[in-house]
N, C-alpha and C positions, 0 to 999 in steps of 0.2 A: 504493501500501499502505498502513495507517494501523498501529499498535499499539492494542491494547485499553486499556492506560496513558494512551497519548495522548486516546485514543476518551472515555474517564472525565472524564479532565482538564477538556475541553472542552465536555463536553453532558451531565457529572455522569446517568452509565447508569450507576453502580452502587447500583441498590438494591433493594426486597424483592419475593424471589420463594421463596422457602419456609423455613419455620419447621421445625424437626427433628422435630416430631408429624406431616410430611407427608414423611417419606422413603420409605412406601407407594402416593404418585403421584408420582412423580418422573418419569415420561416426559414429556419436552415436548412437545401434542399439539398437535391445529389452536387456534387464541387468536382471540376476538374482542375485536374491538376498538371500542367507542362513542362516539360524538361527542354531547356532551350541551349544553344550555346554560350548564351549573354546570362543564365539565371536561372532559374523556377520559379514557375508563380501560380496560383491557383485562384479558381473561378465560382460563384456560388452562383448555381443557375436558378431564376424565377421559375419555377413550375408552373405554379399557381396562375402565374399574372402572364404567363405569355407561355401559355404551353403546345401552341402549334411551332413556336419558333425553339423552344426549347427540345422537342422529340426532333426538331431538322436539325439543329447541333451536333445532339446525341447521335444521330444517323450517318454523319462524316465524320463524329472519333469512334464511330463502330467500324465503318469501312476503310479506316485507316489513310482517308482524304487528307489530315490533316499531321498526320507523321511524316517527318519532311520538309514540312508544308516552310514557306518563308514570310516573313513581314516585307511586305513588297510594297509599301504607303507609309511615309514618314511625314508629316506637317506638324511641327515641331510649334507646341500653344494649341493644337488643336487636336490630332489624332494619330495614330502608330494602327496601322490595318493590315491583316492577313488573311488567310482562307482563299487564295486565288490563284497561287498558285507553288509548286512543289518540287523536290528536287528527286529525277527518277533512272535507276540506271536501265541502259539499251543496251544492247551488242555494240554499241560504237561508245561506249563510255556513260558519264552523265550528262545526264539534260535538264534544265529548267521546262518544265512541262504545266497549263494548266488546269485547274482542279478540274473532274466530270462533274457538272453542279446535275443536281437532280431538280426538280420540276419546285417553281418559286411558289411562294407559300403568301399566302393571307398578312397583311400588318397587320401585329398588335400593341399597337402603340400604348401607355401609360403611364412608362414613368417614365422621369427626366433626365437629361442626358447631361449628366455631371462629370467629374472626375471620378477614373473611377471604374465608371459602369459602361459594360459590352455590350455595344449594340451592331445587327446588322445591315452592312451595307445593300442598296438596293439601286434600281435604275433610274436616269432622272425621269420625272414626269408619270412616276408606277410606283402607287404606295406599293401594289402588291409584288413586288419585282425578286423579294431577296430570293439569294440562293445559298451557297459558300459562303462566303465572304462577309466578315465582322471586324469590328473594329473597338481599339479601347480610348475614351474621352480622356483626353487631357488637360482640360481647365471647366470649372463652374460655366461658363459663359457659353459654351458649345449649346446649353437651351434654348436660350436668346434665340437659338435659328435652327436647331435641328429637334427641336419640340413642336417646331409650326411647318418643316418645310418638307413636303411631297407627304402628306400624310402625317409626319413624324415620324422618328429613326427608331423601332422598337428596341427599347434596351429589357436585356431577357439575362443580365446578369453581371457579378459585379467582383471586380477585382481585391482576395482579402489579405490579412493577413501585410509583410511591405511587399508584394507583389510592384505596388507602382512602384520600387524600387529598380526594376526591371526594363519599365517602361521608358522612364526619365532617364535609364541609359539610353536607351534606342535611339529616344530626342536627340540626345546628344553625338550620334555618330555623323559621319556625311553622309550627305544625298545626293546619288547619280543620277542621271537619268539614264536608264537602258533600254529604250525605246517608248513605245506608243502606253503602254499597259503598264511600265515600269521606269516611269517620267519620276519618283521621285522616291530614288529605293534604298534604305539607308544599309550602309557596308559597314562590316566589322573589320576592325584590320586593316583597313583597306590605306595604302600607299601610295594610293595616284595611279598607279600604274595597270597593268592589266587586272580585270577584276576575274574571280577565281570563284571556284563554287563554296570556299568556305568561308569569303567575305560576307556571306548572305547571315542574317538574322535566320535561324533555322532551328524548327523545333522537331527536336529527339525526338520527344516521347509524351502520348498523352496519357493519363490515368483516370477512371473516374469512381470516388468513392460517394459510396451511400453511408451518410451520419445521422445521428436525430440532430446534432444541434453543434453550434460554431462555440468559439470562445476566444474571443479578440477586444484589443481596446474596452477591456474590462466588461464584457457585456457579453452573457449567454443568452444562445439565440435559440429557439425550439419551438416545436408543436405540441403539444401535452393531453392528454384524455384527463378531465377530471372526472371520469364518474362519473356524468351525466350522459346523454345522446348527443349532446356537442364537442367538439376539440375546438383549443385554442391555439394560437401561436401567439408568442408571449418574447419579453427578452428582460433578463433578469440581471440589474448592471452591480459589481461586487464595488463594496460602498466602505467594507474594512477588510485590514489584512492581520489583521493581532490582534488578540491572539486567538482568534479564528475569521475563517475567510467566512462572510458573511455579503450576500446579494438581498438585492433588493427588486420588486415587479415594478416596472415603467407600465404603470395603469395604462398610458397613451400608445401603447405596443397591443395592445390586444385586440386581437384580430378573431372575428368565431369563422371557423371553417365549416365549407357546406359538409365535408365529408371526414373522416378519420383515416390521415396516412399511415400506410404500413406501417413505416418507421417512428413512433409517437413517444414523447416521454410520456410517463403515467404519475399522479398523482392520486396518494388512500387517504382519505378525510381521516381513516379510523384511527391510522399511525401516521396520519400529516407529515408521513414519507414522500420527497420527491425523487424519482427513480428516472434518469438519462442513458441510454443503453449507450449511447457514445456521443462523443464529441470530440470534432477536430479543433485540434489548437494552434497549429500550425503545419506548415505544408508537406511535413512528413510525421508528422504525432495523434495520432486517437488515441483518447482515451476510454477506457470501458466502465460501465456501470459506477456513474455518479451518481450519489445518493446523499441527498441534502431533506433537512430538516425544519420543516415552518417552526421557527421560536419566537413569531412576534404574529400573531394572527392581525393585526392592527395594520399594522404595513408591509403585511407581506416580507416579511422578511426572514431567507433562509442561511442558515448556516449549514457549512459543507462538512461532511462526516467521512466520507472517503470515497477516491477511484481507484479504478487499478490500472 
């Protein structure tokens, strides 16, 4: 057994999850973690809020369309974009090829395009034209344009933990015009000579995790079965670390769900215990069977008892 406090001290896992503007998307869903030659990052997928878009994105991951893909577009202070091209092996060696797209999907705009959110790219003048390409927003001010343009660009996820450090680093790379579809390509370790494949910012591997919750920026976010016909998505904020770790419910975060997810926390009114089966706390660590005790019913404060 360990404590969150000790784990945070050892591995520095208390890092970015949500800002206040994302309380509407508090439910922790499947998490996609990308391994790249410039570092790793994870994104939480907003499945209840953009189910069509999320299913589409997961289909590309499952078919390995994004494996060995590159980030082909960098616009500093705006977006980093990928999902359009990948490096493939042929009889004549490696080549850069377009990702084969599935059918376009319907637009599902509903969450604002602010820094750290992930959205689908699409064809100008056609809201329902998104296929494989996606981008990460680098600036809160993107919302002023992308929330209103072309039916609004569908946000379907958010970069977690310290993943934005990867995109901030990509943003600083030199940008080279390699042709009409690659006119703003960021290049890694580029010396202004001939471009080689190792210069591209490449995705080596994508892993998908199905956890009950996420803990970051001192917030635990998850769906919970409270023993009634409904389930809730909630956020518990860490408010004390000594002598015990105490979390307090944020009332504004509570959202009633139309159905109970399969992967869900449970709260027992009899024992006043909250059990969260699994929580992702950084890009490589998932803790299990997190148990908390309701110790102040007036303010809904929970004291961490243990986890594995």
